[in-house]
N, CA, C, O and the ligand as a Tripos MOL2 file, in Angstrom:
@<TRIPOS>MOLECULE
protein
  305   303    77     0     0
PROTEIN
NO_CHARGES

@<TRIPOS>ATOM
      1 N         110.1810   88.0430   81.9640 N.3       1 MET1
      2 CA        110.4530   87.9460   83.4130 C.3       1 MET1
      3 C         109.3520   87.1590   84.0890 C.2       1 MET1
      4 O         108.1870   87.5540   84.0630 O.2       1 MET1
      5 N         109.7140   86.0720   84.6790 N.am      2 PRO2
      6 CA        108.6860   85.2440   85.3220 C.3       2 PRO2
      7 C         108.2560   85.7990   86.6670 C.2       2 PRO2
      8 O         109.0570   85.9350   87.5910 O.2       2 PRO2
      9 N         107.0160   86.1050   86.7500 N.am      3 ILE3
     10 CA        106.4580   86.5510   88.0210 C.3       3 ILE3
     11 C         105.5240   85.4650   88.5090 C.2       3 ILE3
     12 O         104.5870   85.0670   87.8170 O.2       3 ILE3
     13 N         105.7940   84.9970   89.7020 N.am      4 TYR4
     14 CA        104.9940   83.9050   90.2300 C.3       4 TYR4
     15 C         104.1670   84.3750   91.4070 C.2       4 TYR4
     16 O         104.5060   85.3240   92.1140 O.2       4 TYR4
     17 N         103.0840   83.6730   91.5810 N.am      5 GLU5
     18 CA        102.2430   83.9310   92.7360 C.3       5 GLU5
     19 C         102.5430   82.9200   93.8240 C.2       5 GLU5
     20 O         102.7090   81.7290   93.5610 O.2       5 GLU5
     21 N         102.6090   83.4050   95.0290 N.am      6 TYR6
     22 CA        102.8350   82.5330   96.1680 C.3       6 TYR6
     23 C         101.8050   82.8230   97.2420 C.2       6 TYR6
     24 O         101.1730   83.8790   97.2810 O.2       6 TYR6
     25 N         101.6690   81.8430   98.1010 N.am      7 PHE7
     26 CA        100.7370   81.9980   99.2090 C.3       7 PHE7
     27 C         101.4800   81.7290  100.5030 C.2       7 PHE7
     28 O         102.1300   80.6940  100.6510 O.2       7 PHE7
     29 N         101.3840   82.6470  101.4280 N.am      8 CYS8
     30 CA        102.0500   82.4900  102.7170 C.3       8 CYS8
     31 C         101.0570   81.9530  103.7330 C.2       8 CYS8
     32 O         100.0300   82.5700  104.0140 O.2       8 CYS8
     33 N         101.3870   80.7920  104.2740 N.am      9 ASP9
     34 CA        100.5070   80.2110  105.2800 C.3       9 ASP9
     35 C         100.5010   81.0250  106.5690 C.2       9 ASP9
     36 O          99.4950   81.1040  107.2750 O.2       9 ASP9
     37 N         101.6320   81.6160  106.8480 N.am     10 THR10
     38 CA        101.7340   82.3680  108.0910 C.3      10 THR10
     39 C         100.8410   83.6080  108.0720 C.2      10 THR10
     40 O         100.1190   83.9050  109.0240 O.2      10 THR10
     41 N         100.9230   84.3060  106.9610 N.am     11 CYS11
     42 CA        100.1370   85.5490  106.8450 C.3      11 CYS11
     43 C          98.7640   85.3010  106.2350 C.2      11 CYS11
     44 O          97.8880   86.1650  106.2740 O.2      11 CYS11
     45 N          98.5910   84.1240  105.6790 N.am     12 ASP12
     46 CA         97.3280   83.7990  105.0320 C.3      12 ASP12
     47 C          97.0020   84.7770  103.9090 C.2      12 ASP12
     48 O          95.8740   85.2540  103.7820 O.2      12 ASP12
     49 N          97.9930   85.0540  103.1200 N.am     13 GLN13
     50 CA         97.7310   85.9480  102.0020 C.3      13 GLN13
     51 C          98.6300   85.6320  100.8180 C.2      13 GLN13
     52 O          99.6910   85.0220  100.9540 O.2      13 GLN13
     53 N          98.1720   86.0660   99.6640 N.am     14 LYS14
     54 CA         98.9360   85.8650   98.4390 C.3      14 LYS14
     55 C          99.8890   87.0240   98.2040 C.2      14 LYS14
     56 O          99.6500   88.1520   98.6350 O.2      14 LYS14
     57 N         100.9750   86.7140   97.5090 N.am     15 PHE15
     58 CA        101.8050   87.8000   97.0150 C.3      15 PHE15
     59 C         102.4370   87.3450   95.7200 C.2      15 PHE15
     60 O         102.4460   86.1580   95.3950 O.2      15 PHE15
     61 N         102.9540   88.2880   95.0020 N.am     16 GLU16
     62 CA        103.5940   87.9740   93.7360 C.3      16 GLU16
     63 C         105.0330   88.4250   93.8080 C.2      16 GLU16
     64 O         105.3470   89.4640   94.3890 O.2      16 GLU16
     65 N         105.8950   87.6410   93.2170 N.am     17 THR17
     66 CA        107.2930   88.0280   93.2280 C.3      17 THR17
     67 C         107.9800   87.5340   91.9720 C.2      17 THR17
     68 O         107.5520   86.5710   91.3360 O.2      17 THR17
     69 N         109.0400   88.2090   91.6400 N.am     18 LEU18
     70 CA        109.7930   87.8500   90.4520 C.3      18 LEU18
     71 C         110.9330   86.9270   90.8660 C.2      18 LEU18
     72 O         111.7520   87.2730   91.7180 O.2      18 LEU18
     73 N         110.9720   85.7620   90.2580 N.am     19 ILE19
     74 CA        111.9790   84.7770   90.6220 C.3      19 ILE19
     75 C         112.8980   84.5220   89.4380 C.2      19 ILE19
     76 O         112.4540   84.2510   88.3220 O.2      19 ILE19
     77 N         114.1610   84.6150   89.7100 N.am     20 ARG20
     78 CA        115.1250   84.2700   88.6650 C.3      20 ARG20
     79 C         115.8860   83.0240   89.0860 C.2      20 ARG20
     80 O         116.3510   82.9110   90.2200 O.2      20 ARG20
     81 N         116.0010   82.1060   88.1620 N.am     21 GLY21
     82 CA        116.7700   80.8910   88.4420 C.3      21 GLY21
     83 C         116.2180   80.1520   89.6350 C.2      21 GLY21
     84 O         115.0380   79.8020   89.6800 O.2      21 GLY21
     85 N         117.0830   79.9180   90.5990 N.am     22 LYS22
     86 CA        116.6590   79.1260   91.7540 C.3      22 LYS22
     87 C         116.5170   79.9750   92.9990 C.2      22 LYS22
     88 O         116.7150   79.4920   94.1140 O.2      22 LYS22
     89 N         116.1840   81.2020   92.8180 N.am     23 GLU23
     90 CA        115.9220   82.0480   93.9730 C.3      23 GLU23
     91 C         114.7690   81.4840   94.7820 C.2      23 GLU23
     92 O         113.7990   80.9550   94.2390 O.2      23 GLU23
     93 N         114.8980   81.6070   96.0680 N.am     24 ILE24
     94 CA        113.8300   81.1310   96.9420 C.3      24 ILE24
     95 C         112.9720   82.3190   97.3420 C.2      24 ILE24
     96 O         113.4770   83.3180   97.8540 O.2      24 ILE24
     97 N         111.6890   82.2050   97.1090 N.am     25 PRO25
     98 CA        110.8240   83.3270   97.4580 C.3      25 PRO25
     99 C         110.6160   83.4230   98.9550 C.2      25 PRO25
    100 O         110.5460   82.4140   99.6580 O.2      25 PRO25
    101 N         110.5220   84.6130   99.4140 N.am     26 ILE26
    102 CA        110.1670   84.8240  100.8190 C.3      26 ILE26
    103 C         108.9550   85.7410  100.8770 C.2      26 ILE26
    104 O         108.7020   86.5500   99.9850 O.2      26 ILE26
    105 N         108.2420   85.5820  101.9340 N.am     27 CYS27
    106 CA        107.0640   86.4160  102.1180 C.3      27 CYS27
    107 C         107.4940   87.8480  102.4170 C.2      27 CYS27
    108 O         108.3000   88.0760  103.3190 O.2      27 CYS27
    109 N         106.9730   88.7990  101.6770 N.am     28 PRO28
    110 CA        107.3570   90.1950  101.9060 C.3      28 PRO28
    111 C         106.8270   90.7460  103.2170 C.2      28 PRO28
    112 O         107.2880   91.7780  103.7050 O.2      28 PRO28
    113 N         105.8670   90.0550  103.7720 N.am     29 THR29
    114 CA        105.2720   90.5330  105.0160 C.3      29 THR29
    115 C         105.9970   90.0040  106.2410 C.2      29 THR29
    116 O         106.3610   90.7630  107.1390 O.2      29 THR29
    117 N         106.2040   88.6890  106.2680 N.am     30 CYS30
    118 CA        106.8140   88.1050  107.4590 C.3      30 CYS30
    119 C         108.2440   87.6360  107.2070 C.2      30 CYS30
    120 O         108.9600   87.3140  108.1560 O.2      30 CYS30
    121 N         108.6710   87.5930  105.9500 N.am     31 GLY31
    122 CA        110.0510   87.2530  105.6480 C.3      31 GLY31
    123 C         110.3670   85.7720  105.7160 C.2      31 GLY31
    124 O         111.5350   85.3890  105.6490 O.2      31 GLY31
    125 N         109.3620   84.9420  105.8470 N.am     32 LYS32
    126 CA        109.6160   83.5100  105.9160 C.3      32 LYS32
    127 C         109.6520   82.8840  104.5310 C.2      32 LYS32
    128 O         109.0870   83.4060  103.5690 O.2      32 LYS32
    129 N         110.3280   81.7610  104.4640 N.am     33 GLU33
    130 CA        110.4030   81.0530  103.1960 C.3      33 GLU33
    131 C         109.3140   79.9940  103.0640 C.2      33 GLU33
    132 O         109.2610   79.2520  102.0830 O.2      33 GLU33
    133 N         108.4710   79.9430  104.0460 N.am     34 ASP34
    134 CA        107.4510   78.9050  104.0570 C.3      34 ASP34
    135 C         106.2410   79.3430  103.2440 C.2      34 ASP34
    136 O         105.1790   79.6610  103.7790 O.2      34 ASP34
    137 N         106.4430   79.3460  101.9370 N.am     35 VAL35
    138 CA        105.3770   79.7930  101.0510 C.3      35 VAL35
    139 C         105.1100   78.7300   99.9980 C.2      35 VAL35
    140 O         105.9820   77.9420   99.6310 O.2      35 VAL35
    141 N         103.8950   78.7400   99.5370 N.am     36 LYS36
    142 CA        103.5040   77.7950   98.4970 C.3      36 LYS36
    143 C         103.3610   78.5150   97.1750 C.2      36 LYS36
    144 O         102.8400   79.6280   97.1060 O.2      36 LYS36
    145 N         103.8230   77.8760   96.1480 N.am     37 ARG37
    146 CA        103.6570   78.4840   94.8450 C.3      37 ARG37
    147 C         102.2780   78.1660   94.2970 C.2      37 ARG37
    148 O         101.8150   77.0260   94.3480 O.2      37 ARG37
    149 N         101.6470   79.1780   93.7820 N.am     38 LEU38
    150 CA        100.3460   78.9820   93.1670 C.3      38 LEU38
    151 C         100.5270   78.8540   91.6640 C.2      38 LEU38
    152 O         101.4790   79.3700   91.0780 O.2      38 LEU38
    153 N          99.6010   78.1650   91.0770 N.am     39 MET39
    154 CA         99.6120   78.0860   89.6290 C.3      39 MET39
    155 C          99.0910   79.3980   89.0670 C.2      39 MET39
    156 O          97.8910   79.6730   89.0940 O.2      39 MET39
    157 N          99.9840   80.1760   88.5740 N.am     40 SER40
    158 CA         99.5440   81.4250   87.9860 C.3      40 SER40
    159 C          99.0130   81.1670   86.5900 C.2      40 SER40
    160 O          99.7250   80.6820   85.7100 O.2      40 SER40
    161 N          97.7740   81.4960   86.4130 N.am     41 ALA41
    162 CA         97.1410   81.1820   85.1450 C.3      41 ALA41
    163 C          97.5380   82.1590   84.0450 C.2      41 ALA41
    164 O          97.2680   81.9270   82.8660 O.2      41 ALA41
    165 N          98.1620   83.2180   84.4280 N.am     42 CYS42
    166 CA         98.4100   84.2930   83.4740 C.3      42 CYS42
    167 C          99.1840   83.8360   82.2520 C.2      42 CYS42
    168 O          98.7700   84.0690   81.1160 O.2      42 CYS42
    169 N         100.2960   83.1910   82.4930 N.am     43 GLY43
    170 CA        101.1370   82.7990   81.3700 C.3      43 GLY43
    171 C         100.4390   81.8410   80.4350 C.2      43 GLY43
    172 O         100.6100   81.8890   79.2170 O.2      43 GLY43
    173 N          99.6540   80.9780   81.0260 N.am     44 PHE44
    174 CA         98.9750   79.9920   80.2070 C.3      44 PHE44
    175 C          97.8360   80.6270   79.4180 C.2      44 PHE44
    176 O          97.6180   80.3110   78.2490 O.2      44 PHE44
    177 N          97.1400   81.4980   80.0590 N.am     45 ILE45
    178 CA         96.0010   82.1060   79.3880 C.3      45 ILE45
    179 C          96.4490   82.9760   78.2210 C.2      45 ILE45
    180 O          95.8790   82.9240   77.1310 O.2      45 ILE45
    181 N          97.4780   83.7750   78.4710 N.am     46 SER46
    182 CA         97.8530   84.7230   77.4280 C.3      46 SER46
    183 C          98.4010   84.0160   76.1930 C.2      46 SER46
    184 O          98.3010   84.5290   75.0780 O.2      46 SER46
    185 N          98.9820   82.8330   76.4020 N.am     47 LYS47
    186 CA         99.4900   82.1100   75.2520 C.3      47 LYS47
    187 C          98.4770   81.0990   74.7290 C.2      47 LYS47
    188 O          98.4340   80.8000   73.5350 O.2      47 LYS47
    189 N          97.6630   80.5780   75.6460 N.am     48 GLY48
    190 CA         96.8850   79.4060   75.2900 C.3      48 GLY48
    191 C          95.5790   79.6750   74.5880 C.2      48 GLY48
    192 O          95.2580   79.0070   73.6040 O.2      48 GLY48
    193 N          94.8220   80.6320   75.0670 N.am     49 SER49
    194 CA         93.4570   80.6650   74.5970 C.3      49 SER49
    195 C          93.2050   81.7270   73.5400 C.2      49 SER49
    196 O          92.1560   82.3710   73.5240 O.2      49 SER49
    197 N          94.1320   81.8910   72.7000 N.am     50 GLY50
    198 CA         93.8610   82.5410   71.4260 C.3      50 GLY50
    199 C          93.5120   84.0100   71.3960 C.2      50 GLY50
    200 O          92.8550   84.4420   70.4490 O.2      50 GLY50
    201 N          93.8980   84.7830   72.3480 N.am     51 GLY51
    202 CA         93.8130   86.2190   72.1370 C.3      51 GLY51
    203 C          92.6820   86.9370   72.8300 C.2      51 GLY51
    204 O          92.8010   88.1230   73.1390 O.2      51 GLY51
    205 N          91.6100   86.2600   73.0750 N.am     52 GLU52
    206 CA         90.4680   86.9890   73.5940 C.3      52 GLU52
    207 C          90.7220   87.5260   75.0020 C.2      52 GLU52
    208 O          90.2950   88.6250   75.3540 O.2      52 GLU52
    209 N          91.4240   86.7230   75.7920 N.am     53 THR53
    210 CA         91.7490   87.1760   77.1350 C.3      53 THR53
    211 C          92.7450   88.3190   77.1160 C.2      53 THR53
    212 O          92.6760   89.2300   77.9410 O.2      53 THR53
    213 N          93.6610   88.2660   76.1780 N.am     54 VAL54
    214 CA         94.7070   89.2770   76.1280 C.3      54 VAL54
    215 C          94.1200   90.6540   75.8510 C.2      54 VAL54
    216 O          94.5940   91.6670   76.3650 O.2      54 VAL54
    217 N          93.0980   90.6680   75.0420 N.am     55 SER55
    218 CA         92.5520   91.9540   74.6350 C.3      55 SER55
    219 C          91.9380   92.7240   75.8020 C.2      55 SER55
    220 O          91.8060   93.9460   75.7450 O.2      55 SER55
    221 N          91.5700   92.0140   76.8450 N.am     56 THR56
    222 CA         91.0000   92.6980   77.9900 C.3      56 THR56
    223 C          92.0730   93.3880   78.8250 C.2      56 THR56
    224 O          91.7750   94.2880   79.6100 O.2      56 THR56
    225 N          93.3110   92.9670   78.6530 N.am     57 ALA57
    226 CA         94.3640   93.4580   79.5340 C.3      57 ALA57
    227 C          95.3640   94.3250   78.7860 C.2      57 ALA57
    228 O          96.5210   93.9360   78.6230 O.2      57 ALA57
    229 N          94.9510   95.4430   78.3510 N.am     58 ALA58
    230 CA         95.8400   96.4640   77.8040 C.3      58 ALA58
    231 C          96.5890   96.0440   76.5530 C.2      58 ALA58
    232 O          97.2820   96.8590   75.9440 O.2      58 ALA58
    233 N          96.4630   94.7950   76.1660 N.am     59 GLY59
    234 CA         96.9690   94.4200   74.8540 C.3      59 GLY59
    235 C          98.3990   93.9790   74.7310 C.2      59 GLY59
    236 O          98.6900   93.1210   73.8980 O.2      59 GLY59
    237 N          99.2940   94.5050   75.4980 N.am     60 SER60
    238 CA        100.7000   94.2600   75.2050 C.3      60 SER60
    239 C         101.1070   92.8170   75.4510 C.2      60 SER60
    240 O         101.3270   92.0710   74.4960 O.2      60 SER60
    241 N         101.2100   92.4100   76.6980 N.am     61 SER61
    242 CA        101.6740   91.0580   76.9430 C.3      61 SER61
    243 C         100.6680   90.2460   77.7500 C.2      61 SER61
    244 O         100.9940   89.1550   78.2180 O.2      61 SER61
    245 N          99.4930   90.7410   77.9150 N.am     62 GLY62
    246 CA         98.4940   89.9910   78.6540 C.3      62 GLY62
    247 C          98.7100   90.0480   80.1440 C.2      62 GLY62
    248 O          97.7830   90.3120   80.9100 O.2      62 GLY62
    249 N          99.9400   89.7970   80.5510 N.am     63 CYS63
    250 CA        100.2440   89.7640   81.9700 C.3      63 CYS63
    251 C         101.1060   90.9460   82.3790 C.2      63 CYS63
    252 O         101.7740   90.8900   83.4110 O.2      63 CYS63
    253 N         101.1040   91.9790   81.6190 N.am     64 GLY64
    254 CA        101.8880   93.1450   81.9800 C.3      64 GLY64
    255 C         101.4150   93.7880   83.2630 C.2      64 GLY64
    256 O         102.1610   94.5100   83.9250 O.2      64 GLY64
    257 N         100.1780   93.5230   83.6050 N.am     65 THR65
    258 CA         99.6460   94.0660   84.8420 C.3      65 THR65
    259 C          99.9010   93.1630   86.0220 C.2      65 THR65
    260 O          99.4950   93.4630   87.1450 O.2      65 THR65
    261 N         100.5700   92.0640   85.7740 N.am     66 CYS66
    262 CA        100.7520   91.0720   86.8230 C.3      66 CYS66
    263 C         101.5650   91.5650   87.9930 C.2      66 CYS66
    264 O         101.4060   91.0690   89.1090 O.2      66 CYS66
    265 N         102.4130   92.5090   87.7700 N.am     67 SER67
    266 CA        103.2360   92.9780   88.8860 C.3      67 SER67
    267 C         102.4030   93.7360   89.8970 C.2      67 SER67
    268 O         102.8470   93.9740   91.0200 O.2      67 SER67
    269 N         101.2280   94.1090   89.5150 N.am     68 SER68
    270 CA        100.3310   94.7180   90.4750 C.3      68 SER68
    271 C          99.3970   93.6550   91.0290 C.2      68 SER68
    272 O          99.5050   92.4840   90.6680 O.2      68 SER68
    273 N          98.5070   94.0410   91.8770 N.am     69 THR69
    274 CA         97.5820   93.0820   92.4610 C.3      69 THR69
    275 C          96.4810   92.7150   91.4960 C.2      69 THR69
    276 O          95.6260   91.8840   91.8050 O.2      69 THR69
    277 N          96.4970   93.3160   90.3580 N.am     70 ASN70
    278 CA         95.4570   93.0920   89.3750 C.3      70 ASN70
    279 C          95.3480   91.6300   88.9670 C.2      70 ASN70
    280 O          94.2750   91.1540   88.5950 O.2      70 ASN70
    281 N          96.4590   90.9310   89.0390 N.am     71 CYS71
    282 CA         96.4950   89.5660   88.5550 C.3      71 CYS71
    283 C          95.6950   88.6140   89.4210 C.2      71 CYS71
    284 O          95.4630   87.4700   89.0300 O.2      71 CYS71
    285 N          95.2850   89.0500   90.5500 N.am     72 ALA72
    286 CA         94.4840   88.1830   91.4140 C.3      72 ALA72
    287 C          93.2200   87.7350   90.7160 C.2      72 ALA72
    288 O          92.6650   86.6830   91.0330 O.2      72 ALA72
    289 N          92.7730   88.5220   89.7780 N.am     73 SER73
    290 CA         91.5460   88.1810   89.0940 C.3      73 SER73
    291 C          91.7250   87.0440   88.0950 C.2      73 SER73
    292 O          90.7530   86.3920   87.7150 O.2      73 SER73
    293 N          92.9570   86.8040   87.6700 N.am     74 CYS74
    294 CA         93.1460   85.7440   86.7040 C.3      74 CYS74
    295 C          93.8900   84.5580   87.2920 C.2      74 CYS74
    296 O          94.1880   83.6150   86.5590 O.2      74 CYS74
    297 N          94.2020   84.5620   88.5820 N.am     75 GLY75
    298 CA         94.9030   83.4300   89.1800 C.3      75 GLY75
    299 C          93.9380   82.3590   89.6050 C.2      75 GLY75
    300 O          93.0880   82.5820   90.4670 O.2      75 GLY75
    301 N          94.0630   81.2040   89.0090 N.am     76 ILE76
    302 CA         93.1750   80.1110   89.3720 C.3      76 ILE76
    303 C          93.9890   79.0220   90.0540 C.2      76 ILE76
    304 O          93.4380   77.9950   90.4490 O.2      76 ILE76
    305 ZN        104.0610   85.7860  105.4270 Zn       77 ZN77
@<TRIPOS>BOND
     1     1     2 1
     2     2     3 1
     3     3     4 2
     4     3     5 am
     5     5     6 1
     6     6     7 1
     7     7     8 2
     8     7     9 am
     9     9    10 1
    10    10    11 1
    11    11    12 2
    12    11    13 am
    13    13    14 1
    14    14    15 1
    15    15    16 2
    16    15    17 am
    17    17    18 1
    18    18    19 1
    19    19    20 2
    20    19    21 am
    21    21    22 1
    22    22    23 1
    23    23    24 2
    24    23    25 am
    25    25    26 1
    26    26    27 1
    27    27    28 2
    28    27    29 am
    29    29    30 1
    30    30    31 1
    31    31    32 2
    32    31    33 am
    33    33    34 1
    34    34    35 1
    35    35    36 2
    36    35    37 am
    37    37    38 1
    38    38    39 1
    39    39    40 2
    40    39    41 am
    41    41    42 1
    42    42    43 1
    43    43    44 2
    44    43    45 am
    45    45    46 1
    46    46    47 1
    47    47    48 2
    48    47    49 am
    49    49    50 1
    50    50    51 1
    51    51    52 2
    52    51    53 am
    53    53    54 1
    54    54    55 1
    55    55    56 2
    56    55    57 am
    57    57    58 1
    58    58    59 1
    59    59    60 2
    60    59    61 am
    61    61    62 1
    62    62    63 1
    63    63    64 2
    64    63    65 am
    65    65    66 1
    66    66    67 1
    67    67    68 2
    68    67    69 am
    69    69    70 1
    70    70    71 1
    71    71    72 2
    72    71    73 am
    73    73    74 1
    74    74    75 1
    75    75    76 2
    76    75    77 am
    77    77    78 1
    78    78    79 1
    79    79    80 2
    80    79    81 am
    81    81    82 1
    82    82    83 1
    83    83    84 2
    84    83    85 am
    85    85    86 1
    86    86    87 1
    87    87    88 2
    88    87    89 am
    89    89    90 1
    90    90    91 1
    91    91    92 2
    92    91    93 am
    93    93    94 1
    94    94    95 1
    95    95    96 2
    96    95    97 am
    97    97    98 1
    98    98    99 1
    99    99   100 2
   100    99   101 am
   101   101   102 1
   102   102   103 1
   103   103   104 2
   104   103   105 am
   105   105   106 1
   106   106   107 1
   107   107   108 2
   108   107   109 am
   109   109   110 1
   110   110   111 1
   111   111   112 2
   112   111   113 am
   113   113   114 1
   114   114   115 1
   115   115   116 2
   116   115   117 am
   117   117   118 1
   118   118   119 1
   119   119   120 2
   120   119   121 am
   121   121   122 1
   122   122   123 1
   123   123   124 2
   124   123   125 am
   125   125   126 1
   126   126   127 1
   127   127   128 2
   128   127   129 am
   129   129   130 1
   130   130   131 1
   131   131   132 2
   132   131   133 am
   133   133   134 1
   134   134   135 1
   135   135   136 2
   136   135   137 am
   137   137   138 1
   138   138   139 1
   139   139   140 2
   140   139   141 am
   141   141   142 1
   142   142   143 1
   143   143   144 2
   144   143   145 am
   145   145   146 1
   146   146   147 1
   147   147   148 2
   148   147   149 am
   149   149   150 1
   150   150   151 1
   151   151   152 2
   152   151   153 am
   153   153   154 1
   154   154   155 1
   155   155   156 2
   156   155   157 am
   157   157   158 1
   158   158   159 1
   159   159   160 2
   160   159   161 am
   161   161   162 1
   162   162   163 1
   163   163   164 2
   164   163   165 am
   165   165   166 1
   166   166   167 1
   167   167   168 2
   168   167   169 am
   169   169   170 1
   170   170   171 1
   171   171   172 2
   172   171   173 am
   173   173   174 1
   174   174   175 1
   175   175   176 2
   176   175   177 am
   177   177   178 1
   178   178   179 1
   179   179   180 2
   180   179   181 am
   181   181   182 1
   182   182   183 1
   183   183   184 2
   184   183   185 am
   185   185   186 1
   186   186   187 1
   187   187   188 2
   188   187   189 am
   189   189   190 1
   190   190   191 1
   191   191   192 2
   192   191   193 am
   193   193   194 1
   194   194   195 1
   195   195   196 2
   196   195   197 am
   197   197   198 1
   198   198   199 1
   199   199   200 2
   200   199   201 am
   201   201   202 1
   202   202   203 1
   203   203   204 2
   204   203   205 am
   205   205   206 1
   206   206   207 1
   207   207   208 2
   208   207   209 am
   209   209   210 1
   210   210   211 1
   211   211   212 2
   212   211   213 am
   213   213   214 1
   214   214   215 1
   215   215   216 2
   216   215   217 am
   217   217   218 1
   218   218   219 1
   219   219   220 2
   220   219   221 am
   221   221   222 1
   222   222   223 1
   223   223   224 2
   224   223   225 am
   225   225   226 1
   226   226   227 1
   227   227   228 2
   228   227   229 am
   229   229   230 1
   230   230   231 1
   231   231   232 2
   232   231   233 am
   233   233   234 1
   234   234   235 1
   235   235   236 2
   236   235   237 am
   237   237   238 1
   238   238   239 1
   239   239   240 2
   240   239   241 am
   241   241   242 1
   242   242   243 1
   243   243   244 2
   244   243   245 am
   245   245   246 1
   246   246   247 1
   247   247   248 2
   248   247   249 am
   249   249   250 1
   250   250   251 1
   251   251   252 2
   252   251   253 am
   253   253   254 1
   254   254   255 1
   255   255   256 2
   256   255   257 am
   257   257   258 1
   258   258   259 1
   259   259   260 2
   260   259   261 am
   261   261   262 1
   262   262   263 1
   263   263   264 2
   264   263   265 am
   265   265   266 1
   266   266   267 1
   267   267   268 2
   268   267   269 am
   269   269   270 1
   270   270   271 1
   271   271   272 2
   272   271   273 am
   273   273   274 1
   274   274   275 1
   275   275   276 2
   276   275   277 am
   277   277   278 1
   278   278   279 1
   279   279   280 2
   280   279   281 am
   281   281   282 1
   282   282   283 1
   283   283   284 2
   284   283   285 am
   285   285   286 1
   286   286   287 1
   287   287   288 2
   288   287   289 am
   289   289   290 1
   290   290   291 1
   291   291   292 2
   292   291   293 am
   293   293   294 1
   294   294   295 1
   295   295   296 2
   296   295   297 am
   297   297   298 1
   298   298   299 1
   299   299   300 2
   300   299   301 am
   301   301   302 1
   302   302   303 1
   303   303   304 2
@<TRIPOS>SUBSTRUCTURE
     1 MET1         2 RESIDUE 1 A MET
     2 PRO2         6 RESIDUE 1 A PRO
     3 ILE3        10 RESIDUE 1 A ILE
     4 TYR4        14 RESIDUE 1 A TYR
     5 GLU5        18 RESIDUE 1 A GLU
     6 TYR6        22 RESIDUE 1 A TYR
     7 PHE7        26 RESIDUE 1 A PHE
     8 CYS8        30 RESIDUE 1 A CYS
     9 ASP9        34 RESIDUE 1 A ASP
    10 THR10       38 RESIDUE 1 A THR
    11 CYS11       42 RESIDUE 1 A CYS
    12 ASP12       46 RESIDUE 1 A ASP
    13 GLN13       50 RESIDUE 1 A GLN
    14 LYS14       54 RESIDUE 1 A LYS
    15 PHE15       58 RESIDUE 1 A PHE
    16 GLU16       62 RESIDUE 1 A GLU
    17 THR17       66 RESIDUE 1 A THR
    18 LEU18       70 RESIDUE 1 A LEU
    19 ILE19       74 RESIDUE 1 A ILE
    20 ARG20       78 RESIDUE 1 A ARG
    21 GLY21       82 RESIDUE 1 A GLY
    22 LYS22       86 RESIDUE 1 A LYS
    23 GLU23       90 RESIDUE 1 A GLU
    24 ILE24       94 RESIDUE 1 A ILE
    25 PRO25       98 RESIDUE 1 A PRO
    26 ILE26      102 RESIDUE 1 A ILE
    27 CYS27      106 RESIDUE 1 A CYS
    28 PRO28      110 RESIDUE 1 A PRO
    29 THR29      114 RESIDUE 1 A THR
    30 CYS30      118 RESIDUE 1 A CYS
    31 GLY31      122 RESIDUE 1 A GLY
    32 LYS32      126 RESIDUE 1 A LYS
    33 GLU33      130 RESIDUE 1 A GLU
    34 ASP34      134 RESIDUE 1 A ASP
    35 VAL35      138 RESIDUE 1 A VAL
    36 LYS36      142 RESIDUE 1 A LYS
    37 ARG37      146 RESIDUE 1 A ARG
    38 LEU38      150 RESIDUE 1 A LEU
    39 MET39      154 RESIDUE 1 A MET
    40 SER40      158 RESIDUE 1 A SER
    41 ALA41      162 RESIDUE 1 A ALA
    42 CYS42      166 RESIDUE 1 A CYS
    43 GLY43      170 RESIDUE 1 A GLY
    44 PHE44      174 RESIDUE 1 A PHE
    45 ILE45      178 RESIDUE 1 A ILE
    46 SER46      182 RESIDUE 1 A SER
    47 LYS47      186 RESIDUE 1 A LYS
    48 GLY48      190 RESIDUE 1 A GLY
    49 SER49      194 RESIDUE 1 A SER
    50 GLY50      198 RESIDUE 1 A GLY
    51 GLY51      202 RESIDUE 1 A GLY
    52 GLU52      206 RESIDUE 1 A GLU
    53 THR53      210 RESIDUE 1 A THR
    54 VAL54      214 RESIDUE 1 A VAL
    55 SER55      218 RESIDUE 1 A SER
    56 THR56      222 RESIDUE 1 A THR
    57 ALA57      226 RESIDUE 1 A ALA
    58 ALA58      230 RESIDUE 1 A ALA
    59 GLY59      234 RESIDUE 1 A GLY
    60 SER60      238 RESIDUE 1 A SER
    61 SER61      242 RESIDUE 1 A SER
    62 GLY62      246 RESIDUE 1 A GLY
    63 CYS63      250 RESIDUE 1 A CYS
    64 GLY64      254 RESIDUE 1 A GLY
    65 THR65      258 RESIDUE 1 A THR
    66 CYS66      262 RESIDUE 1 A CYS
    67 SER67      266 RESIDUE 1 A SER
    68 SER68      270 RESIDUE 1 A SER
    69 THR69      274 RESIDUE 1 A THR
    70 ASN70      278 RESIDUE 1 A ASN
    71 CYS71      282 RESIDUE 1 A CYS
    72 ALA72      286 RESIDUE 1 A ALA
    73 SER73      290 RESIDUE 1 A SER
    74 CYS74      294 RESIDUE 1 A CYS
    75 GLY75      298 RESIDUE 1 A GLY
    76 ILE76      302 RESIDUE 1 A ILE
    77 ZN77       305 GROUP 0 **** ****
């Protein structure tokens, strides 16, 4: 399940949401569609850099904690 990070200019804050297909994300705070997608590093890190990062995050899928705010620490 792809969870993406977005940034709302109106609220000046990040949020994460699950997007399927061509769903348009809206800000959960203000409900606007005027949000920017951030490059979520999670997917790349968990697959790309050979395991060391994954081991810090509970082990299962690396980004299993992404649905919480925890992922803010790995979003670059
Ligand atoms: Zn907003």
